N, C-alpha and C positions, 0 to 999 in steps of 0.2 A: 504494499500499500504506499502510495507516495505521500510526502509531507503535506501537500495541498489537500489531498483526499482525507488525510487524518484531521486536519484543521476543519475541513468542511463538515466532517462527521460530528465534531465537537459542537459546532454551531447548530447543526440540525437537531442535536439533543437538547440544546438550550431552547430552540423553538418549540419543541414538543412538550416542554414543561408547562403544566397548566398555569394560566394567568387569570386572575380573578377578572371577570368581565367588566366590572366597574373600572378597575385599574387599566385594563386594555383600552376601553373606550376613552378614558381620560387621556392616556398616552397618545391615542390616535388624534384627539382634538388638539393636543399640545403640538403635535407634528404639523397639523394643518394650520394652526395659528402661526407657527414659525414659517411655513410656506407663504402665508398671506403677507408676511412682512416684506416680501420682495415686490409686491404690488404689480405683478405681471398683468398687463392690460392688452386686449386685442392680440393675443398670442395663440399659436396652435401648440397645445400641450399634450404630450404623449404620456398617458397614465396607464395603470395596470389593474387587473383584477387580483386581489391579494390571495396568496396561498396561506395555508395554516402557518401561523407564526409571523406573517408579514403584516406591517401596518396597513390598516384600511383607510386610505385617504380619498376614497371615491366621493365623499361629501364635499370635497373641494369644488366639484362641478356645480353644486347648488350655492356654495358660499362665494364663488367667483364666476358667475355666469357670463361675464363679459368675454371670456376666452372661448376658444374652440378646442374641443377635446377629442382624442383618438385613443383607441385601445389596440394593443398588439393582437395579431392573429397569426397562428402558425399556419403556413401555407404549404410547407414541404418538410415533413419530419425526417426524411432520408437525408436531405442536404441541410437540414436545420435552418430553414429560411422562414422568416416572419415578415409581416408588413403591418402597418397601422391603418386602422379603419376609423373614419370620421363617425362620431356618434349621431350626428344630425342627418346625414344622408347615406350612411353605410357604404361610402366609397373610400378607396385607398387614398392616403395622404402621404406625399413624399417630403414635403417641407414642414418639418416640425421644429419649432423654435426652442422648446424646452422639453426635456425628457425627465419624468419622475420615475426613478428606477429602484425596484426592490433588490434585496440581496440577502444572503445568509449573514453576511458581515461586511463591514467597511472599516477601514483604518484611518488614522489621522493624516495619512498621506494621500487619501483619495482613492485607494485601491478597493475594489469591490470583489468580494468572494461570492460567486454565484453558485448555482446548483450543479454546474459542470457540463451543461449542454451546449453552452456557447451561443444561444440565440441572441441575447442582448449584445454581446461583444461583436458578433458578426454584423448585426444591424447598425450598431453605433459606429463601426469603422467606416461605413458608407455615409454616415451623417455626423462626421467628426466635428463640424463647426457648430453644431447645436449645443446649447447649454445643458449640462447633465447634473441632475440632483439625485443623489442617493438618499433613500430613506430607510431607517431602521430604528428599532427600539434601543435604549441605552445599553442594554446588556449585549447587544450585537455590534457595538462600536468599540474598536480596539485601539488602544494607544500604542500597542506594539505593531510592527509591520506584519501584514499578512503576506503569504506567498504571492508573488506577482510574476506573470509571464509576459513575453513581449506582445501577445495578442490581446491581453487584458486592457480594457479602456478605463482610464482614470476618470473620476468624477470631478466636477468643478466645485461642488460642495456637498456636504452630507448634513442632512437634518434628522435630528432625534428629538424626543420629547424635552430633553434638557437644553437644547439649543441648536445653533447653526455652527457647523465646523468647516472652516476653510482649510483645504489641504495644505500641509506643510511641505515645502520643497526641500 
């Protein structure tokens, strides 16, 4: 088992620990409040449907309706390809201004540890100029460096319930 796979398993186990629903909902709202501080207006924002253990930030759509939102859709599992679909007209969007991206963990350097499939990294490589926001709970934010490979895409910032973290260089 590789080091990166071992670290990934540790964070998967953290995500499986039960979290009281009140605390989880409160943490989700804190993340959204921190996201709203950036005051994105009239932007196309790529958002996601949360998996177990990931912050649920979908209510940002109601709280910031001035933006256009799109969700990822896997279109080719064999080649691990996804695209983003506009929620208003169900059409593919290629120009996304801001990505809100989940992960198993993020570190203070902007490194994202995903689930290992590479969907987000592949997509983000073709949209490298877009602003990338990683979101996670505090227990999934690491002050120690996470394993990073050359194909991993760095985040421009990470938002947790406790605050906004700008990657250190």
